[in-house]
Residue, then its C-alpha position, 0 to 999 in steps of 0.5 A: m500500500r503506496i501511503v502519505s502521511l501529512l502530520p507527523s503523529a502518523t507518519e510516526i504510527v505507520y512506522a510503529l505498525g512495520l509499514e513505510p509512507v512513500a512521502v510525508s509532510h516537511e515537519c515529518d523527521y522521526p524515526p530518521a528514516a521517515a525524514e528522507k522520504p519526499a515532502v508534498n507540502e510546504t509552510r509559508i511560516d518561518p518556523g525558525a521565528t521567534s515565539a511572537e514573529i510566528d504568531r505574527q506570520v500564523l495570523e497574516a497567513e489566515r487573515e489573507g486567506a492564504g493558509v499556513y501550508r501549500i501541497d505541491l501537487d507535482a510531489l503529491a501525483a508523483a507519490d500516487p498514494d492508496l491512502i492519504v492520513t491527514q487531520g482535523l485538530c488544528d490548521v496551524c499544526a498541518v494540513d487540514r482535511i479540506l486541503v487534502e481533499d482539494a487536491v485530490e480532487k484536483l489531481g484526480l486521485d484513485c486514494e482513501v483520505l483518513t482524517t484524524d481529529p484526537h482531543s485525547l489520550g484514547d482519541v490518539l489510541d483510537d487513531v491507531e486502530r483505525i489507521g492499522a484497519a486501514t493499512g492491513r495492520a489490524d492485529r499488530a495496531a492491537r498488539l500495540v495499543d495494549d502495549l501502550t495502555a499497559r504503559i499508561d496503566a503502570v503510570r497511573e497505578t504509580a501515582a495514585g500511591a503519591d501524598a499530594r497532587p502538585r498544581t501542574l502548569v503547561v504553557d504550550w506557547l510563549d508570546p503570546l502566552m498560551t496554555a496547553g490543552h486537548w490531551v495534556p491535562e488528561l496526561v498531567e491527571i495520570a501523572g499525578g498532578e492537578p492540572v491547572l487552567p485546563a481547558e479543551a484546546s490551547t488557550p491564551r492566557q493573561w500572565e496575570t492569570v498564571r501568576a494567581t494559580d502559583p502552580e508548583v510545577l510548571v512544564a514549558a512546551p512550545c508546540g513546534f520547538d525543540l529544547d534549542q529553540t525554546a531557549e532561544n524565546l525562553g525570555d518569553l517566558t522567564d523574564r515577566p514579571g514575578y516569574g521568579d516569585l512562583a512555587a514551581v521556580r522557588g522549588d526548582r520544579a519548572y522544566a522545558v520539554d521537546g515539544h516538536q518530539y514529544l508532548n504536542r505530538p499526538g502518536v505514540r510517543l505521547v505515551d513517552s511523554l505521560e512517562f516524562l511528565a510523571g518524572v517531573v510531576h513526581s521526581g521520586r516516584f519515576e525515573a528521570p525523564p532523558a536530558s535530550a527531552v526534559r531540561p530543567l529551565a534554569d538550566l536551559r537559560g543558562g545553556r544560553g546566555e545571559r539575555e540582555s536586560g530590558p522591559e519586563r512585559p506583562v503580557 
């Protein structure tokens, strides 16, 4: 079967099922073999820009009606897919279903379009089974889901024995400041934390609202940012007034997670993200997460050098 995957999480699922796509999106980079596949789309956004500039570019693209992504029709035609996996969750995160269906109609392709729309951990597991069924790998998908479920249950059971549930805030964008939604509050709960400012989707927040919650654990996982890019933009969070007074900062429980590879990618490694969260929410009960995926914000801040001083920003 010739599979085109237009989002990194689906690409990871396809590989986990023992299959190999013929083409992927420009962001598909795991496993490493995926990065060698031809890309059938491109972005109009500069992914290396600051968090504020990326937000501006996204808003401008939406305002002009151009959208964030463009499908390379020649590359898609050359891929000649039997199945295209896309998403309906977020127009900013990946190519959406409508754009794909327009391209399929324009090219006259004879293929199935499978749309994922995960909002919870259960939805992600369902997507594994749906992709397994669509690719003739239903049995392997069922075994994979069983394995992932066992790992989820192990975290839940271990966390349940903790004496307290630390107030845990996950930030998934830095400027403007946004807190994480969808599956993230659920992961925090399973990991033994009390989600702070939970929401159905990523939600802009005033800094004073965040300060008022005074989280005991703070996780910065900007969507699409690895740890290096998070470090470059860290002042958008740490330079805000009163940041150092937060309980999480005073207690050395503020962390950065590689949002590009883990927490914001709803594929099979979302269970890795759960285990990493458990390792920072209840460090005494779980194995410490790897430094390649999770770093203390204090270390990350020190590693990027001293930021030039400037006016503190309340928003």
